[in-house]
C-alpha positions in Angstrom: -0.3 -0.2 0.0 3.0 2.4 1.0 4.7 1.7 -2.6 1.3 2.3 -4.4 0.8 5.8 -2.5 4.6 7.1 -3.0 3.8 5.9 -7.0 0.3 8.2 -7.0 1.9 11.1 -5.2 5.5 11.3 -7.2 3.4 10.5 -10.5 1.9 14.0 -9.5 4.9 15.7 -8.5 6.9 14.8 -11.8 4.0 16.6 -14.0 5.8 19.6 -12.3 9.7 17.5 -12.6 9.4 17.2 -8.6 10.3 14.6 -6.5 8.8 15.7 -3.3 5.7 13.5 -1.9 4.3 16.4 -0.5 4.0 18.6 -3.7 2.3 15.2 -5.2 -0.4 15.7 -2.9 -1.0 18.5 -2.9 -1.6 18.6 -6.4 -3.7 15.5 -6.2 -6.1 17.8 -3.7 -5.6 20.6 -6.0 -7.3 17.9 -8.5 -10.6 17.5 -7.2 -11.3 21.2 -6.9 -13.0 19.6 -10.3 -14.2 15.9 -9.1 -15.0 14.9 -12.0 -11.5 15.4 -13.2 -9.9 15.0 -10.3 -11.0 11.3 -10.2 -10.7 10.3 -13.8 -7.2 11.5 -13.0 -6.4 9.3 -10.3 -7.7 6.7 -12.0 -5.3 7.4 -14.5 -1.9 6.7 -12.5 -3.7 4.1 -10.7 -4.4 1.8 -14.1 -0.8 3.2 -15.7 1.2 2.0 -12.7 -1.1 -1.3 -11.8 -0.3 -2.1 -15.5 3.6 -1.3 -15.2 3.7 -3.4 -11.8 1.6 -6.5 -13.1 3.9 -6.7 -16.3 7.2 -6.3 -14.0 8.5 -3.1 -15.0 11.5 -1.6 -13.0 9.8 -1.1 -9.6 12.3 2.2 -8.6 10.8 4.2 -11.7 7.1 2.9 -11.1 7.5 4.6 -7.6 9.1 7.5 -8.9 6.4 8.1 -11.0 7.7 7.8 -14.2 5.4 6.0 -15.9 2.3 7.4 -14.3 2.0 11.2 -14.4 1.1 10.7 -18.2 -1.7 8.2 -17.4 -3.3 11.9 -15.0 -2.5 14.3 -17.8 -4.5 11.4 -20.0 -7.3 11.0 -17.4 -7.7 14.6 -16.9 -7.5 15.6 -20.6 -10.0 13.0 -21.4 -12.5 14.4 -18.1 -11.9 17.9 -19.1 -13.2 17.6 -23.0 -16.0 15.0 -23.2 -18.9 14.2 -20.9 -18.5 11.2 -19.3 -20.7 8.4 -20.0 -20.2 4.7 -18.7 -19.2 3.7 -22.1 -16.4 6.6 -22.8 -15.8 5.9 -19.3 -14.3 2.6 -20.5 -12.8 3.5 -23.6 -10.9 5.8 -21.0 -9.9 3.2 -19.0 -8.7 1.1 -22.2 -6.3 4.5 -23.7 -4.9 4.7 -20.3 -3.5 1.3 -20.9 -3.0 2.5 -24.6 -1.2 5.9 -23.0 1.2 4.2 -20.7 2.8 1.4 -23.1 3.3 4.6 -25.7 4.9 6.4 -23.0 7.0 3.1 -21.9 8.0 2.8 -25.9 8.7 6.6 -26.1 10.5 7.2 -22.9 12.9 3.8 -23.8 13.4 5.1 -27.8 14.2 8.5 -26.8 16.4 7.9 -24.0 18.2 5.6 -25.6 18.9 6.8 -29.5 18.8 10.6 -28.4 19.0 10.3 -24.5 16.1 12.9 -24.2 13.1 13.0 -21.8 9.6 11.9 -23.0 8.2 14.4 -21.1 4.7 14.8 -21.6 4.8 13.6 -25.5 3.3 10.2 -24.8 -0.5 11.8 -23.2 0.1 14.3 -26.4 -0.1 11.6 -28.6 -2.7 9.2 -26.8 -5.0 12.0 -26.3 -4.7 13.2 -29.9 -5.7 9.2 -31.0 -8.3 9.1 -28.7 -9.9 12.8 -29.8 -9.8 11.2 -33.4 -11.6 8.1 -32.7 -14.2 10.2 -30.8 -14.8 12.2 -33.5 -18.2 12.2 -33.6 -18.1 13.6 -30.1 -18.5 17.0 -29.3 -14.8 17.7 -28.6 -13.9 21.0 -28.0 -16.6 23.2 -26.2 -16.0 27.2 -26.7 -16.3 28.1 -23.1 -14.1 25.4 -21.7 -11.2 27.6 -20.7 -13.9 29.8 -18.5 -13.0 29.5 -15.0 -15.5 28.7 -13.2 -14.9 30.6 -9.7 -14.2 34.0 -11.9 -16.8 35.7 -10.0 -15.1 35.1 -6.3 -11.5 36.6 -7.9 -12.7 39.3 -9.7 -10.5 41.8 -7.7 -7.6 40.2 -9.4 -5.9 41.8 -12.1 -6.5 40.4 -15.9 -2.8 39.3 -15.5 -2.5 37.3 -12.5 -6.1 35.8 -13.1 -4.5 34.2 -16.2 -1.3 33.3 -14.5 -3.2 31.2 -11.9 -5.5 29.9 -14.8 -2.5 28.7 -16.9 -0.6 26.8 -14.1 -4.3 25.2 -13.4 -4.7 24.0 -16.7 -1.7 22.3 -16.6 -4.2 19.8 -14.5 -6.9 20.9 -16.6 -8.5 22.5 -13.9 -10.5 25.1 -14.6 -10.7 27.9 -11.8 -8.3 30.1 -10.4 -8.6 29.1 -6.7 -6.6 25.7 -8.0 -4.0 28.2 -10.0 -3.4 29.7 -6.5 -2.7 26.8 -4.7 -0.2 25.2 -7.0 1.5 28.8 -7.0 1.5 28.8 -3.4 3.2 25.3 -3.8 5.7 26.4 -6.2 6.7 29.1 -4.6 7.3 26.8 -0.7 9.0 23.7 -3.0 11.8 26.8 -5.4 12.4 29.9 -5.5 13.8 29.4 -8.8 10.4 27.5 -10.4 8.6 30.2 -9.0 10.6 33.1 -10.8 10.5 31.0 -13.8 7.2 30.8 -14.2 6.6 34.3 -13.8 9.1 35.2 -15.9 7.7 32.5 -19.0 4.6 33.7 -18.1 4.9 37.5 -18.5 7.4 37.3 -21.8 5.1 34.9 -23.2 1.7 36.9 -22.8 4.1 40.5 -23.9 5.1 38.3 -27.4 2.0 36.9 -27.8 0.1 41.1 -27.4 2.8 41.7 -29.9 2.3 38.9 -32.2 -1.3 39.6 -32.0 -2.9 42.2 -30.4 -6.4 40.8 -29.6 -5.8 36.8 -28.9 -8.6 35.3 -27.8 -8.7 33.8 -24.1 -8.0 30.4 -25.1 -4.7 31.4 -27.0 -3.8 33.4 -24.1 -4.2 30.6 -21.6 -2.3 28.1 -23.8 0.6 30.5 -24.5 0.4 30.5 -20.7 0.7 27.2 -19.6 3.0 26.3 -22.3 5.6 29.2 -21.4 5.4 28.7 -17.8 6.7 24.9 -18.5 9.3 25.8 -21.0 10.7 28.2 -18.9 10.6 25.7 -15.7 12.0 23.3 -17.8 15.0 25.0 -18.9 15.7 27.8 -16.5 16.5 25.1 -13.6 15.1 21.4 -14.1 16.8 20.0 -17.4 19.1 22.7 -17.4 21.4 23.9 -14.5 20.3 27.4 -13.1 22.7 30.2 -14.1 22.2 34.0 -15.8 22.3 32.2 -19.2 19.8 29.8 -18.5 17.9 32.7 -17.4 18.5 34.2 -20.8 17.3 30.7 -23.0 14.6 30.8 -20.6 13.8 34.3 -22.3 14.2 33.4 -26.0 12.6 30.1 -25.2 9.4 31.5 -23.8 9.4 33.7 -26.9 9.3 30.9 -28.8 7.1 28.6 -27.9 4.6 31.1 -28.1 5.4 31.3 -31.7 5.3 27.4 -32.5 1.5 27.3 -29.7 0.3 29.6 -32.6 1.3 27.2 -35.3 -0.2 24.4 -33.9 -3.3 26.4 -32.7 -3.7 27.3 -36.4 -3.0 24.0 -37.8 -4.7 21.6 -35.0 -7.9 23.8 -33.9 -9.4 23.7 -37.4 -9.3 19.7 -37.0 -10.7 19.6 -33.4 -7.9 18.3 -32.1 -6.1 20.5 -28.6 -2.9 21.9 -28.9 -2.4 20.7 -25.3 1.7 20.8 -24.3 2.4 20.3 -27.5 4.8 23.7 -28.0 6.6 22.7 -24.5 7.3 19.0 -25.9 8.5 20.7 -29.2 10.7 23.3 -28.2 12.0 21.3 -25.0 13.3 18.6 -27.0 14.8 20.2 -29.6 16.7 23.0 -27.5 17.7 20.3 -25.4 18.5 17.5 -28.2 20.7 20.6 -30.1 22.5 21.8 -26.8 24.3 18.1 -27.1 26.2 19.3 -29.9 28.0 21.9 -29.0 32.0 21.9 -28.5 31.8 23.1 -24.7 28.9 22.0 -22.2 30.5 25.1 -19.6 28.1 28.3 -20.3 24.5 26.3 -20.1 25.1 22.8 -18.7 22.4 20.0 -18.9 21.4 18.1 -16.0 23.4 15.5 -15.4 22.4 13.5 -12.5 18.7 12.2 -10.5 17.0 15.7 -10.2 15.4 17.7 -7.6 14.5 21.0 -6.8 16.5 23.5 -9.4 18.2 25.1 -6.4 19.1 21.2 -5.3 20.7 21.3 -8.9 22.4 24.4 -8.3 24.1 23.2 -5.3 25.3 20.0 -6.1 26.4 20.8 -9.7 28.7 23.9 -8.1 29.8 21.5 -4.9 30.8 19.2 -7.6 32.8 21.8 -9.3 34.3 23.2 -6.0 35.5 19.7 -4.9 35.9 17.3 -7.7 35.8 19.7 -11.6 40.1 18.5 -11.8 39.8 15.6 -10.9 41.0 12.6 -12.8 40.7 9.0 -13.4 43.9 8.4 -12.4 46.0 9.7 -9.3 50.3 10.6 -10.2 52.1 11.1 -7.4 55.6 13.4 -6.9 58.2 11.2 -8.7 59.9 11.2 -5.5 60.9 10.3 -1.9 60.9 13.3 1.1 60.6 17.0 0.5 61.5 19.1 -2.8 61.0 22.5 -3.8 59.8 23.3 -7.0 62.9 25.8 -8.7 60.5 26.1 -11.7 57.0 25.4 -12.8 54.6 26.1 -15.4 55.3 28.7 -18.0 58.8 29.7 -15.9 61.0 32.0 -16.6 64.0 29.5 -18.3 63.1 27.0 -20.3 59.5 26.1 -19.6 58.1 27.9 -22.8 55.2 27.1 -25.7 55.1 23.9 -26.2 56.9 22.7 -22.8 55.3 25.6 -20.5 53.4 22.4 -18.6 56.8 21.0 -16.5 58.0 21.5 -13.6 61.6 21.3 -12.2 62.1 20.1 -8.7 65.1 20.8 -6.2 66.0 19.8 -2.7 66.8 23.0 -0.2 67.8 23.2 3.3 66.1 25.2 5.9 67.9 28.4 4.7 66.7 27.4 0.6 70.1 26.7 -0.3 70.2 23.8 -2.3 73.8 22.3 -2.0 76.4 22.8 0.6 79.4 24.0 0.6 80.6 25.8 -1.9 78.0 24.1 -4.4 81.2 23.7 -7.3 80.5 19.7 -7.5 77.1 17.8 -8.5 77.4 16.3 -4.7 77.3 19.0 -3.0 73.8 19.6 -4.4 71.2 17.8 -1.9 68.8 16.4 -4.4 71.7 14.7 -6.3 71.9 10.9 -6.7 68.6 10.7 -5.0 66.1 8.2 -6.2 63.5 9.4 -8.8 60.4 7.0 -9.0 57.3 6.3 -11.1 54.4 8.7 -10.7 51.7 6.0 -11.7 51.8 2.1 -12.7 53.1 1.9 -15.9 55.5 0.6 -19.3 58.5 1.9 -19.8 58.3 2.8 -23.6 62.0 4.9 -24.1 65.1 5.0 -22.2 68.4 7.3 -22.2 70.9 6.4 -20.1 74.3 7.4 -21.4 74.5 10.9 -21.6 77.5 12.4 -19.5 76.9 14.6 -16.2 77.5 18.3 -16.6 80.5 20.1 -14.6 78.2 22.9 -12.6 76.9 26.0 -14.6 77.5 24.0 -17.8 74.6 22.9 -20.3 74.8 20.3 -22.7 72.4 21.4 -25.8 73.2 18.6 -28.1 71.5 16.1 -25.7 69.3 18.6 -24.7 66.7 16.0 -22.2 69.8 13.9 -20.7 69.1 10.9 -19.4 65.8 10.2 -19.2 62.8 7.6 -18.7 59.5 7.5 -20.6 56.5 6.0 -19.2 52.9 5.0 -21.1 50.7 4.8 -18.3 47.5 4.0 -20.6 44.6 6.4 -21.4 47.1 8.3 -23.6 48.8 9.5 -20.9 52.6 8.9 -20.5 55.6 11.0 -18.4 58.9 11.8 -18.5 61.8 12.5 -16.0 64.4 13.7 -17.4 68.3 14.9 -16.5 69.2 11.7 -14.4 72.4 10.7 -13.4 74.6 8.9 -15.9 74.0 5.2 -15.5 71.6 5.5 -12.8 68.3 4.0 -14.3 68.1 1.0 -13.4 64.8 -0.4 -15.7 64.5 -1.1 -19.4 62.2 -0.6 -22.3 59.0 -2.8 -21.9 59.8 -3.5 -18.2 56.1 -2.7 -16.4 56.6 -0.6 -13.1 54.4 0.3 -10.2 53.9 3.5 -8.6 56.8 4.7 -6.3 59.0 1.9 -8.1 63.1 3.6 -8.6 63.3 4.6 -12.1 66.8 6.1 -11.4 68.3 8.8 -10.4 68.5 12.4 -9.5 71.4 13.8 -11.8 72.9 16.9 -14.0 73.0 15.5 -17.7 71.5 17.6 -20.9 70.5 21.1 -20.3 71.1 20.8 -16.6 73.5 23.9 -15.0 72.8 22.5 -11.8 71.4 19.1 -10.5 67.5 18.9 -10.5 64.7 16.7 -12.1 62.8 18.0 -14.9 59.3 16.1 -15.0 56.4 16.7 -17.9 53.4 14.5 -18.6 53.2 14.1 -22.4 50.9 12.9 -24.9 53.3 10.5 -26.9 56.5 8.2 -26.5 58.4 10.6 -28.3 61.7 12.1 -26.5 60.9 15.7 -25.8 57.4 15.6 -27.2 55.0 18.8 -26.1 53.8 18.8 -22.6 50.1 17.9 -21.5 48.7 20.1 -18.7 47.8 17.3 -16.0 47.5 17.8 -12.1 49.3 15.6 -9.9 46.8 13.8 -7.4 47.6 14.3 -4.2 50.5 16.3 -2.7 51.0 18.0 0.6 52.6 21.6 0.3 54.9 23.2 3.8 53.8 26.5 4.2 54.7 28.6 7.3 55.5 25.7 9.3 52.0 23.9 8.5 51.5 20.6 6.0 48.6 21.6 3.2 47.2 19.2 1.8 46.4 19.5 -2.5 43.9 17.3 -4.6 44.4 17.2 -8.3 46.0 20.3 -8.4 49.3 21.9 -9.9 52.2 23.0 -7.9 53.7 26.6 -8.4 57.3 27.4 -8.7 58.6 27.8 -5.2 56.4 25.5 -3.4 57.9 23.1 -1.1 56.0 19.9 -2.0 56.5 16.2 -1.0 53.5 13.0 -1.7 50.5 12.2 0.9 52.0 9.8 3.2 49.8 6.9 4.7 48.7 5.8 8.0 47.8 2.2 9.4 45.0 3.1 11.7 43.6 5.4 9.7 43.5 3.9 6.7 41.8 0.9 9.0 38.8 3.3 10.4 38.2 4.6 6.8 38.3 1.2 5.1 34.2 0.7 4.6 33.6 -2.7 3.2 30.1 -4.3 2.1 28.1 -5.4 4.9 29.9 -3.5 7.6 27.6 -2.6 10.5 28.2 -0.1 12.9 26.2 1.0 16.3 26.0 4.5 17.5 24.5 5.9 20.7 23.9 9.7 20.3 22.4 12.4 22.0 21.3 15.5 20.2 20.1 18.4 22.3 18.2 16.4 25.0 17.3 13.7 22.6 18.8 10.1 22.8 18.8 7.9 20.3 20.4 4.2 19.0 21.2 4.0 15.2 22.5 1.6 13.3 25.0 2.3 10.1 25.2 -0.6 7.0 27.7 -0.2 4.4 25.7 -1.1 1.4 26.6 -0.8 -2.8 24.4 0.2 -5.6 23.4 -0.9 -9.5 26.9 0.9 -10.1 28.9 -0.8 -7.9 29.1 2.6 -5.7 29.1 2.5 -1.9 27.2 4.1 0.1 26.3 4.3 4.0 22.7 4.2 5.3 21.9 4.8 8.5 18.8 3.2 10.3 17.3 6.8 10.9 16.7 7.3 7.2 19.8 8.5 5.8 22.4 7.7 3.1 25.5 8.9 2.5 27.8 7.7 -0.5 31.6 6.3 0.3 34.4 7.7 -2.1 38.0 6.9 -2.3 40.4 8.8 -4.6 44.3 8.0 -3.7 45.0 7.9 -0.3 42.1 10.4 0.4 38.7 9.6 1.4 35.5 11.4 0.4 31.5 11.6 1.5 29.2 12.7 -1.3 25.3 12.9 -2.1 24.4 13.0 1.6 20.8 12.4 1.8 17.7 12.1 4.5 17.4 13.1 8.5 19.8 15.5 9.4 19.1 14.5 12.9 21.3 11.2 12.7 24.6 10.1 13.3 25.5 10.0 9.6 24.7 13.6 9.0 27.7 14.5 11.4 29.8 12.3 9.9 29.2 13.8 6.5 30.0 17.0 8.3 33.4 16.0 10.4 34.7 13.7 7.7 33.5 15.4 4.0 37.3 14.2 3.6 39.8 13.1 5.4 43.6 11.8 4.2 44.4 8.3 5.2 47.6 9.8 6.9 48.9 11.6 10.1 50.4 14.4 10.0 50.1 16.9 13.1 50.1 20.0 10.9 48.1 18.6 8.2 45.7 21.1 7.1 43.3 20.6 4.3 39.8 23.1 3.0 36.5 21.4 1.7 33.0 22.7 0.5 29.3 21.7 1.1 26.0 22.1 -0.7 24.1 25.0 1.0 20.9 22.5 1.1 22.8 20.4 3.4 23.5 22.7 5.5 20.8 25.2 6.2 16.6 24.9 6.3 15.9 28.6 7.1 14.2 31.7 5.9 17.7 33.2 4.9 18.6 30.1 2.5 15.0 30.2 0.5 15.1 34.5 0.7 18.9 34.0 -0.9 17.1 31.4 -2.9 14.9 34.2 -5.0 18.4 35.9 -6.4 20.2 32.4 -7.3 20.2 32.9 -11.1 22.3 35.6 -10.9 24.6 34.6 -8.4 25.2 32.5 -5.1 24.3 34.6 -2.4 25.7 31.9 0.2 28.2 29.8 0.7 29.9 27.0 3.0 33.4 26.1 3.5 35.3 24.4 5.8 38.9 23.8 7.3 40.4 20.7 8.9 43.0 19.9 10.7 44.4 16.6 13.0 44.1 18.0 16.8 47.1 18.4 18.7 47.7 17.0 22.0 45.6 14.4 21.6 44.5 11.5 24.1 47.3 8.7 24.3 46.8 6.4 20.8 43.8 8.3 19.5 43.2 10.9 16.6 41.1 13.5 16.5 40.1 15.1 13.5 38.8 18.8 13.9 36.8 20.9 11.6 35.0 24.3 11.6 32.5 24.9 8.8 32.0 28.9 8.3 28.8 29.3 6.4 29.1 33.1 4.9 26.8 35.4 2.6 27.2 37.9 -0.5 25.7 40.5 -1.9 22.3 41.0 -0.6 23.2 38.1 2.4 26.6 39.7 2.8 26.0 40.0 7.4 24.9 37.0 7.5 27.6 34.1 8.5 27.1 31.4 10.9 29.9 28.5 12.1 29.6 24.7 13.2 32.5 22.9 14.6 32.7 19.4 14.8 35.4 16.4 15.6 35.7 13.3 14.9 37.8 10.6 16.8 39.6 7.4 15.6 40.7 5.2 18.5 44.4 2.8 18.0 42.6 0.1 17.0 41.6 1.8 14.1 37.7 2.4 15.0 35.3 5.1 14.5 34.5 5.9 18.5 33.1 9.5 18.6 31.5 12.1 16.7 30.6 15.7 18.2 28.9 18.6 16.0 28.5 21.9 17.8 26.5 24.5 16.4 25.8 28.0 18.2 22.0 28.6 18.9 21.3 25.2 17.0 21.4 22.0 19.0 24.9 20.0 19.8 25.0 16.3 19.0 26.9 13.4 20.1 27.3 10.3 18.7 29.1 7.6 20.4 30.1 4.0 19.0 28.6 1.4 21.2 29.3 -1.6 19.1 30.8 -2.7 15.5 30.3 -5.7 13.1 
């Protein structure tokens, strides 16, 4: 019963591109202001979902409303246009089944062939067939678009009434009150969608009156709800909200009116309703055409399971901030210990033009000197003869090892690269380490090496006046080929006595860098495996509860943690860093506090190690300030949440404590808004998460203590 109720409510919500049960309940209730339409639309979703369930279609899709919303629209449309009789009702039931099969075929066809959603096109096709089949009936009532509560809302301006009627008629509701209810629900659901609906309607109405100085009432309403749906789809539901998506919305709102007028002239003489055909035609055309751009960065099509436009915005920008530079492989620095970058990208000496994406590495002492003594001999240099290692697993494809060492201050321009090892890492990624010591190279062409395996030693061969290692990524195995801009996966920078973690970044000239190490205890604590279970006893304010976590895997083999308090979070291990992503569910849970304190954790332990990360605002705030800020999100983000992390000094013996501070800060209109949270996560010497603490001034503070682990 719960499954079918969910499938019904989500089906209603789908019509407004939503996955909120409460919205589905509001929309369902609103349709019963015209009871006969409400009943038949409900019949449509029940039959469609029953057919899908009986025929063993994907239950997750059934529950999400994927197969049901076209049934709602067909049932509502049939009840709107026709006087219901027992005979007609039997035909409606038959055509609801036909609508389901059209939807199943069309959704699969569009998704597999052109990667597009079916939207409400199946309903349009099915209703056209129905109307043509019943061509002997009086199909279009001339007064059908008249509101049955016009007198009640006579005090409203015509434009406001037209907007509300347009919203209501998306569900074939012939009254203004339903439109007002839907408008309030839309405002509560999403400030962006509410603004887009108003913008689409306003631009559509202006366009209609420019093209047709005295448009009919039916044309006004048809153009209105097609403009509203188009604006919502292209402004924030199928496209990530932005200033450019707003421009796209303005253009699309004009174009959809032109299409509405075209289909009106084309179809009405044949007693066929226009419905949402203009919205479907334009939206699918725009989405499909945008897939062929050379760059996808300006107007970003939705590439994940949708939420509200705000949630889409937060997810996308948080993902960019955290993982935009991430690659499929995680290269490390080609040495052990700490080295300095003596020349970085686009350096002043040799890193120019085709070779600008390269690094030169040396070793310095506390004073910044590269050598001891006079520095007249290669062996005076701290880096000389130190091992150079493979940054990634790969195959040795080129070796040069017999070039003589240079005297200090001299350079061999005939053998520019000196002694070099070139590795093929697959996927078109090659790396080259040059200026190595003569005869120090221990690998041969064809050898397979692992990340960290020794290749040779730092030397002073080729165009190298002083000992150093030249390193670059390149597209081929050619000696001295052009460079490729590719980041190191994870490394640590020492700055002013502190260690700063970098992920998939390009170290710059003057930096002191080293590879990120690993710690057995930290590695064990965050080594989540399928089937693992953890039990926590939690205290949140004056409330106490027990909570269980279980590690599961989805159909894409992605690990996630599921809490007994209705929350989930995705687990990812990238190189030597543990990440949490995509928290969903109850914030009054230990899992949410785990997400806040362990969103990024290096599997290392250095007392002075610091790192930063960001959170989506939708996971941090659910208050009036956030909701008000979302009225401006199409123009610029008004709120940001960023965190700084560090290993806490003076921890208890045998215990690691990671502390963090999360700052939520405003900008623009909300520049004065600031809020801070802090937290700690404790790791026992046995490699277990033993305690989670979160402190939020003016809100509740919470502590979760592990009580059992399986």
